[in-house]
N, CA, C and O atoms as a printed pandas DataFrame, in Angstrom:
     atom_number atom_name residue_name chain_id  residue_number  x_coord  y_coord  z_coord
0              1         N          MET        A               1  -14.116    0.018   -9.020
1              2        CA          MET        A               1  -13.078   -0.657   -8.274
2              3         C          MET        A               1  -12.820    0.132   -6.995
3              4         O          MET        A               1  -12.863    1.362   -6.995
4              5         N          LYS        A               2  -12.554   -0.582   -5.908
5              6        CA          LYS        A               2  -12.234    0.089   -4.648
6              7         C          LYS        A               2  -10.907    0.823   -4.796
7              8         O          LYS        A               2  -10.760    1.627   -5.717
8              9         N          ASN        A               3   -9.968    0.582   -3.947
9             10        CA          ASN        A               3   -8.673    1.250   -4.022
10            11         C          ASN        A               3   -7.670    0.323   -4.710
11            12         O          ASN        A               3   -7.353   -0.736   -4.168
12            13         N          PRO        A               4   -7.162    0.693   -5.893
13            14        CA          PRO        A               4   -6.233   -0.187   -6.599
14            15         C          PRO        A               4   -4.815   -0.143   -6.039
15            16         O          PRO        A               4   -4.002   -1.002   -6.381
16            17         N          LEU        A               5   -4.494    0.832   -5.186
17            18        CA          LEU        A               5   -3.138    0.957   -4.645
18            19         C          LEU        A               5   -2.933   -0.056   -3.531
19            20         O          LEU        A               5   -3.727   -0.118   -2.593
20            21         N          LEU        A               6   -1.864   -0.858   -3.629
21            22        CA          LEU        A               6   -1.547   -1.808   -2.576
22            23         C          LEU        A               6   -0.503   -1.245   -1.616
23            24         O          LEU        A               6   -0.695   -1.268   -0.400
24            25         N          ARG        A               7    0.610   -0.734   -2.169
25            26        CA          ARG        A               7    1.661   -0.168   -1.330
26            27         C          ARG        A               7    2.625    0.608   -2.205
27            28         O          ARG        A               7    2.685    0.381   -3.414
28            29         N          PRO        A               8    3.390    1.531   -1.606
29            30        CA          PRO        A               8    4.437    2.186   -2.382
30            31         C          PRO        A               8    5.573    1.207   -2.650
31            32         O          PRO        A               8    5.860    0.345   -1.819
32            33         N          TRP        A               9    6.210    1.335   -3.786
33            34        CA          TRP        A               9    7.319    0.457   -4.179
34            35         C          TRP        A               9    8.591    1.237   -3.881
35            36         O          TRP        A               9    9.019    2.054   -4.696
36            37         N          LEU        A              10    9.203    0.994   -2.716
37            38        CA          LEU        A              10   10.350    1.767   -2.257
38            39         C          LEU        A              10   11.635    0.969   -2.469
39            40         O          LEU        A              10   11.974    0.085   -1.682
40            41         N          THR        A              11   12.333    1.296   -3.539
41            42        CA          THR        A              11   13.631    0.703   -3.844
42            43         C          THR        A              11   14.594    1.837   -4.163
43            44         O          THR        A              11   14.197    3.001   -4.192
44            45         N          GLU        A              12   15.863    1.502   -4.404
45            46        CA          GLU        A              12   16.829    2.532   -4.760
46            47         C          GLU        A              12   16.457    3.191   -6.085
47            48         O          GLU        A              12   16.572    4.406   -6.242
48            49         N          LYS        A              13   16.015    2.384   -7.021
49            50        CA          LYS        A              13   15.660    2.922   -8.332
50            51         C          LYS        A              13   14.429    3.823   -8.244
51            52         O          LYS        A              13   14.405    4.895   -8.850
52            53         N          SER        A              14   13.410    3.401   -7.499
53            54        CA          SER        A              14   12.204    4.235   -7.392
54            55         C          SER        A              14   12.484    5.513   -6.605
55            56         O          SER        A              14   11.899    6.556   -6.898
56            57         N          THR        A              15   13.363    5.445   -5.620
57            58        CA          THR        A              15   13.735    6.646   -4.880
58            59         C          THR        A              15   14.483    7.623   -5.789
59            60         O          THR        A              15   14.302    8.836   -5.684
60            61         N          GLY        A              16   15.320    7.095   -6.678
61            62        CA          GLY        A              16   16.006    7.942   -7.646
62            63         C          GLY        A              16   15.035    8.616   -8.601
63            64         O          GLY        A              16   15.207    9.786   -8.942
64            65         N          LEU        A              17   14.008    7.876   -9.037
65            66        CA          LEU        A              17   12.980    8.475   -9.891
66            67         C          LEU        A              17   12.266    9.609   -9.172
67            68         O          LEU        A              17   11.960   10.637   -9.776
68            69         N          THR        A              18   12.002    9.425   -7.891
69            70        CA          THR        A              18   11.321   10.448   -7.113
70            71         C          THR        A              18   12.179   11.704   -7.005
71            72         O          THR        A              18   11.685   12.815   -7.195
72            73         N          GLU        A              19   13.459   11.527   -6.700
73            74        CA          GLU        A              19   14.341   12.678   -6.518
74            75         C          GLU        A              19   14.630   13.390   -7.838
75            76         O          GLU        A              19   14.664   14.620   -7.871
76            77         N          ASP        A              20   14.837   12.654   -8.914
77            78        CA          ASP        A              20   15.247   13.255  -10.186
78            79         C          ASP        A              20   14.072   13.780  -11.008
79            80         O          ASP        A              20   14.156   14.867  -11.581
80            81         N          ARG        A              21   12.981   13.022  -11.071
81            82        CA          ARG        A              21   11.908   13.337  -12.011
82            83         C          ARG        A              21   10.552   13.620  -11.370
83            84         O          ARG        A              21    9.617   14.008  -12.070
84            85         N          GLY        A              22   10.426   13.437  -10.074
85            86        CA          GLY        A              22    9.133   13.643   -9.427
86            87         C          GLY        A              22    8.140   12.538   -9.738
87            88         O          GLY        A              22    6.934   12.779   -9.788
88            89         N          GLN        A              23    8.649   11.308   -9.949
89            90        CA          GLN        A              23    7.793   10.160  -10.239
90            91         C          GLN        A              23    7.765    9.232   -9.025
91            92         O          GLN        A              23    8.777    9.044   -8.349
92            93         N          TYR        A              24    6.595    8.657   -8.762
93            94        CA          TYR        A              24    6.418    7.749   -7.632
94            95         C          TYR        A              24    5.946    6.403   -8.151
95            96         O          TYR        A              24    5.169    6.335   -9.104
96            97         N          VAL        A              25    6.420    5.323   -7.518
97            98        CA          VAL        A              25    6.102    3.971   -7.970
98            99         C          VAL        A              25    5.246    3.293   -6.906
99           100         O          VAL        A              25    5.562    3.338   -5.716
100          101         N          PHE        A              26    4.155    2.662   -7.351
101          102        CA          PHE        A              26    3.241    1.956   -6.466
102          103         C          PHE        A              26    3.029    0.540   -6.981
103          104         O          PHE        A              26    3.035    0.305   -8.190
104          105         N          GLN        A              27    2.843   -0.401   -6.066
105          106        CA          GLN        A              27    2.354   -1.717   -6.451
106          107         C          GLN        A              27    0.839   -1.617   -6.453
107          108         O          GLN        A              27    0.240   -1.137   -5.492
108          109         N          VAL        A              28    0.221   -2.073   -7.541
109          110        CA          VAL        A              28   -1.228   -1.949   -7.686
110          111         C          VAL        A              28   -1.834   -3.321   -7.962
111          112         O          VAL        A              28   -1.119   -4.283   -8.241
112          113         N          LYS        A              29   -3.146   -3.397   -7.881
113          114        CA          LYS        A              29   -3.844   -4.647   -8.165
114          115         C          LYS        A              29   -3.704   -4.991   -9.644
115          116         O          LYS        A              29   -3.563   -4.100  -10.482
116          117         N          LEU        A              30   -3.742   -6.275   -9.963
117          118        CA          LEU        A              30   -3.520   -6.736  -11.329
118          119         C          LEU        A              30   -4.588   -6.246  -12.299
119          120         O          LEU        A              30   -4.302   -6.066  -13.483
120          121         N          ASP        A              31   -5.809   -6.027  -11.826
121          122        CA          ASP        A              31   -6.879   -5.605  -12.725
122          123         C          ASP        A              31   -7.080   -4.085  -12.742
123          124         O          ASP        A              31   -8.070   -3.604  -13.293
124          125         N          ALA        A              32   -6.152   -3.324  -12.144
125          126        CA          ALA        A              32   -6.272   -1.868  -12.105
126          127         C          ALA        A              32   -5.887   -1.275  -13.458
127          128         O          ALA        A              32   -4.958   -1.747  -14.113
128          129         N          ASP        A              33   -6.615   -0.232  -13.868
129          130        CA          ASP        A              33   -6.238    0.468  -15.092
130          131         C          ASP        A              33   -5.735    1.867  -14.722
131          132         O          ASP        A              33   -5.816    2.282  -13.566
132          133         N          LYS        A              34   -5.219    2.580  -15.714
133          134        CA          LYS        A              34   -4.564    3.857  -15.467
134          135         C          LYS        A              34   -5.511    4.907  -14.890
135          136         O          LYS        A              34   -5.108    5.712  -14.051
136          137         N          ILE        A              35   -6.742    4.901  -15.328
137          138        CA          ILE        A              35   -7.708    5.888  -14.842
138          139         C          ILE        A              35   -8.004    5.658  -13.363
139          140         O          ILE        A              35   -8.055    6.614  -12.589
140          141         N          ASP        A              36   -8.202    4.396  -12.959
141          142        CA          ASP        A              36   -8.446    4.087  -11.550
142          143         C          ASP        A              36   -7.247    4.469  -10.685
143          144         O          ASP        A              36   -7.414    4.994   -9.584
144          145         N          ILE        A              37   -6.044    4.206  -11.179
145          146        CA          ILE        A              37   -4.833    4.528  -10.426
146          147         C          ILE        A              37   -4.712    6.040  -10.262
147          148         O          ILE        A              37   -4.409    6.521   -9.170
148          149         N          LYS        A              38   -4.945    6.787  -11.331
149          150        CA          LYS        A              38   -4.864    8.247  -11.277
150          151         C          LYS        A              38   -5.861    8.810  -10.266
151          152         O          LYS        A              38   -5.503    9.661   -9.452
152          153         N          MET        A              39   -7.100    8.343  -10.310
153          154        CA          MET        A              39   -8.119    8.839   -9.391
154          155         C          MET        A              39   -7.783    8.493   -7.945
155          156         O          MET        A              39   -8.003    9.307   -7.048
156          157         N          ALA        A              40   -7.249    7.288   -7.706
157          158        CA          ALA        A              40   -6.914    6.869   -6.348
158          159         C          ALA        A              40   -5.775    7.703   -5.767
159          160         O          ALA        A              40   -5.833    8.095   -4.601
160          161         N          VAL        A              41   -4.743    7.978   -6.562
161          162        CA          VAL        A              41   -3.617    8.778   -6.071
162          163         C          VAL        A              41   -4.064   10.207   -5.804
163          164         O          VAL        A              41   -3.694   10.787   -4.783
164          165         N          GLU        A              42   -4.848   10.782   -6.701
165          166        CA          GLU        A              42   -5.326   12.150   -6.500
166          167         C          GLU        A              42   -6.198   12.261   -5.261
167          168         O          GLU        A              42   -6.104   13.237   -4.517
168          169         N          GLU        A              43   -7.050   11.261   -5.035
169          170        CA          GLU        A              43   -7.942   11.295   -3.872
170          171         C          GLU        A              43   -7.186   11.068   -2.569
171          172         O          GLU        A              43   -7.430   11.765   -1.584
172          173         N          LYS        A              44   -6.273   10.105   -2.554
173          174        CA          LYS        A              44   -5.593    9.742   -1.315
174          175         C          LYS        A              44   -4.557   10.780   -0.884
175          176         O          LYS        A              44   -4.459   11.090    0.303
176          177         N          PHE        A              45   -3.782   11.323   -1.827
177          178        CA          PHE        A              45   -2.685   12.208   -1.477
178          179         C          PHE        A              45   -2.961   13.677   -1.796
179          180         O          PHE        A              45   -2.162   14.532   -1.415
180          181         N          GLY        A              46   -4.058   14.002   -2.478
181          182        CA          GLY        A              46   -4.403   15.381   -2.765
182          183         C          GLY        A              46   -3.436   16.073   -3.717
183          184         O          GLY        A              46   -3.091   17.235   -3.506
184          185         N          VAL        A              47   -2.996   15.380   -4.758
185          186        CA          VAL        A              47   -2.062   15.933   -5.736
186          187         C          VAL        A              47   -2.669   15.823   -7.130
187          188         O          VAL        A              47   -3.658   15.118   -7.332
188          189         N          ASP        A              48   -2.071   16.526   -8.090
189          190        CA          ASP        A              48   -2.489   16.428   -9.481
190          191         C          ASP        A              48   -1.564   15.461  -10.202
191          192         O          ASP        A              48   -0.347   15.646  -10.211
192          193         N          VAL        A              49   -2.143   14.427  -10.807
193          194        CA          VAL        A              49   -1.362   13.424  -11.526
194          195         C          VAL        A              49   -1.268   13.835  -12.987
195          196         O          VAL        A              49   -2.281   14.067  -13.648
196          197         N          LYS        A              50   -0.037   13.921  -13.481
197          198        CA          LYS        A              50    0.207   14.305  -14.857
198          199         C          LYS        A              50    0.104   13.108  -15.800
199          200         O          LYS        A              50   -0.523   13.201  -16.855
200          201         N          SER        A              51    0.722   11.974  -15.420
201          202        CA          SER        A              51    0.651   10.774  -16.253
202          203         C          SER        A              51    0.845    9.532  -15.397
203          204         O          SER        A              51    1.384    9.598  -14.292
204          205         N          VAL        A              52    0.390    8.383  -15.935
205          206        CA          VAL        A              52    0.523    7.095  -15.273
206          207         C          VAL        A              52    1.044    6.094  -16.289
207          208         O          VAL        A              52    0.494    5.966  -17.383
208          209         N          ARG        A              53    2.098    5.389  -15.930
209          210        CA          ARG        A              53    2.613    4.299  -16.752
210          211         C          ARG        A              53    2.534    3.026  -15.916
211          212         O          ARG        A              53    2.810    3.057  -14.717
212          213         N          THR        A              54    2.163    1.918  -16.528
213          214        CA          THR        A              54    2.031    0.658  -15.803
214          215         C          THR        A              54    2.907   -0.403  -16.442
215          216         O          THR        A              54    3.238   -0.323  -17.625
216          217         N          LEU        A              55    3.282   -1.407  -15.640
217          218        CA          LEU        A              55    4.009   -2.552  -16.155
218          219         C          LEU        A              55    3.642   -3.786  -15.353
219          220         O          LEU        A              55    3.481   -3.737  -14.133
220          221         N          ASN        A              56    3.515   -4.892  -16.069
221          222        CA          ASN        A              56    3.208   -6.180  -15.453
222          223         C          ASN        A              56    4.484   -6.999  -15.363
223          224         O          ASN        A              56    5.253   -7.065  -16.322
224          225         N          SER        A              57    4.711   -7.625  -14.209
225          226        CA          SER        A              57    5.853   -8.506  -14.012
226          227         C          SER        A              57    5.329   -9.898  -13.710
227          228         O          SER        A              57    4.585  -10.093  -12.749
228          229         N          LEU        A              58    5.714  -10.858  -14.524
229          230        CA          LEU        A              58    5.287  -12.234  -14.297
230          231         C          LEU        A              58    6.124  -12.854  -13.193
231          232         O          LEU        A              58    7.331  -12.625  -13.115
232          233         N          GLY        A              59    5.476  -13.648  -12.333
233          234        CA          GLY        A              59    6.173  -14.307  -11.250
234          235         C          GLY        A              59    7.078  -15.414  -11.761
235          236         O          GLY        A              59    6.739  -16.118  -12.713
236          237         N          LYS        A              60    8.237  -15.563  -11.120
237          238        CA          LYS        A              60    9.201  -16.566  -11.543
238          239         C          LYS        A              60    8.755  -17.957  -11.104
239          240         O          LYS        A              60    8.105  -18.120  -10.071
240          241         N          THR        A              61    9.117  -18.954  -11.906
241          242        CA          THR        A              61    8.865  -20.343  -11.546
242          243         C          THR        A              61   10.028  -20.842  -10.710
243          244         O          THR        A              61   11.185  -20.600  -11.053
244          245         N          ARG        A              62    9.743  -21.527   -9.629
245          246        CA          ARG        A              62   10.772  -22.025   -8.714
246          247         C          ARG        A              62   10.709  -23.545   -8.632
247          248         O          ARG        A              62    9.633  -24.141   -8.695
248          249         N          ARG        A              63   11.873  -24.159   -8.491
249          250        CA          ARG        A              63   11.964  -25.614   -8.319
250          251         C          ARG        A              63   12.796  -25.905   -7.089
251          252         O          ARG        A              63   13.784  -25.224   -6.812
252          253         N          GLN        A              64   12.384  -26.930   -6.352
253          254        CA          GLN        A              64   13.120  -27.319   -5.158
254          255         C          GLN        A              64   13.215  -28.831   -5.106
255          256         O          GLN        A              64   12.208  -29.529   -5.226
256          257         N          ASN        A              65   14.425  -29.335   -4.926
257          258        CA          ASN        A              65   14.625  -30.773   -4.794
258          259         C          ASN        A              65   14.434  -31.162   -3.336
259          260         O          ASN        A              65   15.071  -30.596   -2.447
260          261         N          THR        A              66   13.549  -32.136   -3.091
261          262        CA          THR        A              66   13.293  -32.627   -1.745
262          263         C          THR        A              66   13.486  -34.134   -1.724
263          264         O          THR        A              66   13.784  -34.741   -2.753
264          265         N          ARG        A              67   13.319  -34.728   -0.571
265          266        CA          ARG        A              67   13.437  -36.187   -0.472
266          267         C          ARG        A              67   12.350  -36.894   -1.270
267          268         O          ARG        A              67   12.557  -37.997   -1.775
268          269         N          LYS        A              68   11.196  -36.256   -1.378
269          270        CA          LYS        A              68   10.078  -36.885   -2.074
270          271         C          LYS        A              68   10.057  -36.561   -3.560
271          272         O          LYS        A              68    9.152  -36.996   -4.273
272          273         N          GLY        A              69   11.030  -35.812   -4.033
273          274        CA          GLY        A              69   11.082  -35.479   -5.449
274          275         C          GLY        A              69   11.171  -33.977   -5.663
275          276         O          GLY        A              69   11.456  -33.217   -4.737
276          277         N          VAL        A              70   10.927  -33.571   -6.879
277          278        CA          VAL        A              70   11.022  -32.168   -7.232
278          279         C          VAL        A              70    9.673  -31.490   -6.988
279          280         O          VAL        A              70    8.631  -31.955   -7.452
280          281         N          VAL        A              71    9.718  -30.396   -6.258
281          282        CA          VAL        A              71    8.521  -29.606   -5.991
282          283         C          VAL        A              71    8.632  -28.320   -6.800
283          284         O          VAL        A              71    9.629  -27.606   -6.694
284          285         N          THR        A              72    7.620  -28.019   -7.607
285          286        CA          THR        A              72    7.637  -26.791   -8.397
286          287         C          THR        A              72    6.592  -25.827   -7.850
287          288         O          THR        A              72    5.558  -26.234   -7.320
288          289         N          GLY        A              73    6.883  -24.569   -7.990
289          290        CA          GLY        A              73    5.958  -23.535   -7.538
290          291         C          GLY        A              73    6.168  -22.280   -8.358
291          292         O          GLY        A              73    7.011  -22.243   -9.254
292          293         N          LYS        A              74    5.404  -21.264   -8.048
293          294        CA          LYS        A              74    5.474  -20.022   -8.801
294          295         C          LYS        A              74    5.259  -18.853   -7.866
295          296         O          LYS        A              74    4.383  -18.897   -7.002
296          297         N          LYS        A              75    6.055  -17.805   -8.034
297          298        CA          LYS        A              75    5.837  -16.579   -7.270
298          299         C          LYS        A              75    4.664  -15.819   -7.876
299          300         O          LYS        A              75    4.280  -16.064   -9.020
300          301         N          ASN        A              76    4.106  -14.910   -7.115
301          302        CA          ASN        A              76    2.945  -14.156   -7.573
302          303         C          ASN        A              76    3.313  -13.163   -8.670
303          304         O          ASN        A              76    4.417  -12.619   -8.683
304          305         N          ASP        A              77    2.379  -12.932   -9.588
305          306        CA          ASP        A              77    2.527  -11.880  -10.583
306          307         C          ASP        A              77    2.297  -10.535   -9.887
307          308         O          ASP        A              77    1.516  -10.450   -8.939
308          309         N          THR        A              78    2.974   -9.492  -10.358
309          310        CA          THR        A              78    2.807   -8.168   -9.779
310          311         C          THR        A              78    2.576   -7.145  -10.884
311          312         O          THR        A              78    2.906   -7.372  -12.048
312          313         N          LYS        A              79    2.002   -6.016  -10.488
313          314        CA          LYS        A              79    1.800   -4.905  -11.403
314          315         C          LYS        A              79    2.250   -3.642  -10.691
315          316         O          LYS        A              79    1.898   -3.406   -9.535
316          317         N          LYS        A              80    3.034   -2.831  -11.394
317          318        CA          LYS        A              80    3.528   -1.581  -10.834
318          319         C          LYS        A              80    3.012   -0.414  -11.658
319          320         O          LYS        A              80    2.776   -0.541  -12.860
320          321         N          ALA        A              81    2.841    0.718  -11.002
321          322        CA          ALA        A              81    2.422    1.946  -11.672
322          323         C          ALA        A              81    3.432    3.033  -11.346
323          324         O          ALA        A              81    3.765    3.252  -10.181
324          325         N          ILE        A              82    3.921    3.716  -12.385
325          326        CA          ILE        A              82    4.819    4.851  -12.217
326          327         C          ILE        A              82    3.993    6.107  -12.454
327          328         O          ILE        A              82    3.512    6.348  -13.561
328          329         N          VAL        A              83    3.834    6.905  -11.402
329          330        CA          VAL        A              83    2.953    8.072  -11.429
330          331         C          VAL        A              83    3.802    9.334  -11.460
331          332         O          VAL        A              83    4.655    9.541  -10.597
332          333         N          THR        A              84    3.564   10.173  -12.459
333          334        CA          THR        A              84    4.249   11.459  -12.567
334          335         C          THR        A              84    3.315   12.557  -12.067
335          336         O          THR        A              84    2.169   12.660  -12.503
336          337         N          LEU        A              85    3.823   13.376  -11.146
337          338        CA          LEU        A              85    3.033   14.453  -10.567
338          339         C          LEU        A              85    3.315   15.769  -11.279
339          340         O          LEU        A              85    4.292   15.895  -12.017
340          341         N          GLY        A              86    2.444   16.748  -11.046
341          342        CA          GLY        A              86    2.626   18.081  -11.603
342          343         C          GLY        A              86    3.818   18.781  -10.969
343          344         O          GLY        A              86    4.381   18.301   -9.985
344          345         N          GLU        A              87    4.197   19.919  -11.538
345          346        CA          GLU        A              87    5.348   20.683  -11.056
346          347         C          GLU        A              87    5.147   21.125   -9.605
347          348         O          GLU        A              87    4.077   21.602   -9.225
348          349         N          GLY        A              88    6.206   20.955   -8.806
349          350        CA          GLY        A              88    6.196   21.435   -7.434
350          351         C          GLY        A              88    5.390   20.601   -6.452
351          352         O          GLY        A              88    5.228   21.012   -5.303
352          353         N          GLN        A              89    4.877   19.441   -6.862
353          354        CA          GLN        A              89    4.083   18.611   -5.964
354          355         C          GLN        A              89    4.893   17.397   -5.528
355          356         O          GLN        A              89    5.782   16.937   -6.244
356          357         N          SER        A              90    4.570   16.888   -4.343
357          358        CA          SER        A              90    5.263   15.709   -3.836
358          359         C          SER        A              90    4.335   14.941   -2.903
359          360         O          SER        A              90    3.312   15.452   -2.447
360          361         N          ILE        A              91    4.726   13.702   -2.636
361          362        CA          ILE        A              91    3.992   12.818   -1.724
362          363         C          ILE        A              91    4.938   12.451   -0.592
363          364         O          ILE        A              91    6.077   12.050   -0.834
364          365         N          ASP        A              92    4.467   12.588    0.647
365          366        CA          ASP        A              92    5.271   12.219    1.815
366          367         C          ASP        A              92    4.719   10.918    2.379
367          368         O          ASP        A              92    3.660   10.902    3.005
368          369         N          PHE        A              93    5.446    9.827    2.152
369          370        CA          PHE        A              93    4.996    8.520    2.637
370          371         C          PHE        A              93    5.174    8.368    4.139
371          372         O          PHE        A              93    4.516    7.526    4.751
372          373         N          TYR        A              94    6.041    9.156    4.743
373          374        CA          TYR        A              94    6.392    8.965    6.141
374          375         C          TYR        A              94    5.733    9.971    7.071
375          376         O          TYR        A              94    6.128   10.048    8.234
376          377         N          SER        A              95    4.760   10.741    6.626
377          378        CA          SER        A              95    4.168   11.785    7.465
378          379         C          SER        A              95    3.437   11.216    8.679
379          380         O          SER        A              95    3.445   11.838    9.741
380          381         N          GLY        A              96    2.810   10.057    8.549
381          382        CA          GLY        A              96    2.077    9.477    9.673
382          383         C          GLY        A              96    2.868    8.429   10.434
383          384         O          GLY        A              96    2.339    7.799   11.350
384          385         N          ALA        A              97    4.125    8.234   10.068
385          386        CA          ALA        A              97    4.927    7.190   10.703
386          387         C          ALA        A              97    5.475    7.678   12.038
387          388         O          ALA        A              97    5.818    8.851   12.186
388          389         N          THR        A              98    5.556    6.769   13.008
389          390        CA          THR        A              98    6.153    7.076   14.295
390          391         C          THR        A              98    7.405    6.241   14.459
391          392         O          THR        A              98    7.449    5.102   13.994
392          393         N          PRO        A              99    8.427    6.782   15.113
393          394        CA          PRO        A              99    9.621    5.980   15.356
394          395         C          PRO        A              99    9.301    4.777   16.227
395          396         O          PRO        A              99    8.326    4.796   16.978
396          397         N          LYS        A             100   10.113    3.729   16.133
397          398        CA          LYS        A             100    9.829    2.483   16.856
398          399         C          LYS        A             100    9.776    2.678   18.364
399          400         O          LYS        A             100    8.967    2.032   19.030
400          401         N          GLY        A             101   10.601    3.535   18.916
401          402        CA          GLY        A             101   10.629    3.713   20.359
402          403         C          GLY        A             101    9.482    4.554   20.898
403          404         O          GLY        A             101    9.224    4.523   22.101
404          405         N          ASP        A             102    8.782    5.306   20.046
405          406        CA          ASP        A             102    7.729    6.219   20.499
406          407         C          ASP        A             102    6.321    5.654   20.393
407          408         O          ASP        A             102    5.362    6.417   20.507
408          409         N          ALA        A             103    6.154    4.373   20.183
409          410        CA          ALA        A             103    4.822    3.794   20.003
410          411         C          ALA        A             103    4.092    3.729   21.258
411          412         O          ALA        A             103    2.951    3.267   21.286
């Protein structure tokens, strides 16, 4: 598999996990397994991964009433990975970011 990491999952809860426990949350591809995720994080960020936990979230079904009747749809399914790093290690997501005015 190429790179299973899609993007970091930055929410209040995931930021709390990072500050309290040294865990980072990523959105990953649906067919990614724990070994692929571990190898991708170690290669991309140069850290030692202690453990990986994954969870699948099913997309919600949505309904909308229109003039032509009821239209149904579905949001995309997602998969998240919670990665625990070794002692004293961290990932800086903003190291390559530039402020909006300095582009």
